N, C-alpha and C positions, 0 to 999 in steps of 0.2 A: 504494500500500500504506500503510495507516494505521499510524503508528508512535507515536501518542500514548499513552505508558504510563500516563497518568493515567486513561484510560478502561478500562484492563484491570483486572479484578477477580477474583482467585482467593482472596479473604479466607476464612479458616477452612479452607482446604484444607491438609492435612498430607501432604507428599510425602516418600517415602524415595528419595533419589538414591543409586544403587549404581554407583559409579564409582571406579576406582583412580587415575586421573590427576588430580593436584591442580589443575592449570590448568583442566581441564574441570569439576571440582567448583566452582571459584570462579566461572567464567563462568555456568554453568547456575544455580547458587544465587543469584547476584546478580540475574539476570533474574526468577527465580521469586519471590524475596523482594520485588522491586520491584513485582510484580503482586499482592502481598499474601499469598502462600502461605508456609507454614512448611515449612522443609526440614531433614530429618535426613540425615546422610551415613553410608554404609557403603562400605568400601573393597573389598569382595568379596562373593561370594554367601554365604559362611559367616556373615559379620557381618550380612548382610541377614536371614538366617534367625533369628538371635538377636534382632534388633531387632523384627521383625514379631511376635514372641511377647510383647513387652512394651508395644506401642503399637498403636493402631488407625489405620493409614494409609488415606488416600483413594486413593492411586495410588503405584505403584512405577515409577521411571524407571531402567531396567536396562542398564548397559553389557554387551556380550556377551563381550569378551575381558578377563579379569581373572585374577590369580593366585589360588591356593587353590581357588576355585570359580567357574567362569565363569557368565555370565548364563543360558545355556541350561539348565545343570544346576540353578541356583538356581530358575528358573521352574518346572521339572519338580517339584522338591522342594516348592515353595510350593503347587502345585496338588494335591499328594498329601496335604497336611496335613488333619487331621480337624477342619476349621473351615469352615463354609459361606462365610464372608466371603472366605477365601483362595481359594476356588474361583472367585470372581467379581471379585476386586479387579483393576482395570486394571493390567496390567504392560506398559509401553511400552519397547521395546528401543531402545537408543542404539547405532547401528552406523556404523562408518566404511567398511563393506564396500559396494562397488558391484555385487556379484554378484547376479544375479537370483534365485538359489536361497536367498539370505539370508532373504527374506520368508517363503518356505515353511518354512524351518527355525525361524524365530521363531514362527510360528503353530503348528507341530508341537510345539514345546516348551511351548505353553500360554500364550504371550504374546498380548496383545490387539492390539497394533499396533507400529509402529516409526517412528523418525525418524532421518534420516541425520546423521552428524557430519562436519564441523562444522555445527551446526544454524543455521538462520535464525531469529532470535528470534520473528518473527511466526508461523512454522510451529510452533515449540515451544508458543507460547501457544495456538494454535488446537487443537493435539492435546490439550493439558491441559484446555482449556475443553470440548472435545468429551466428555471422560470425567469431567468434574467434576460431582458431584451435590451441590448446596447442602445443608447440614445444617439 
């Protein structure tokens, strides 16, 4: 498995990380910034909805279990917005759940894909790269 971070390039990618756990925020942000992405943080789904109204993100990395508004509800609300970009923006679920029905629930809520926590850096990079469209 190739781990040379110098080769990884997500420059110009703007990611909204929606995660209430500070440790998870720091770890994920550190990797994504190392790969050249710009990362904004939202501690829950309500803050996520505020932030997407003021900036044009390339991708949303969404925790599922958060206070105020969970990731499922936030994704449903994002997809309901009267904005064509919000109907198609990649929303990647971050989940610690090992249950098989989690993937079905994630897709049913309108999310694009998911990655398990704790994530393997290479897997996170691959999923971000998969949905990254250079500007």
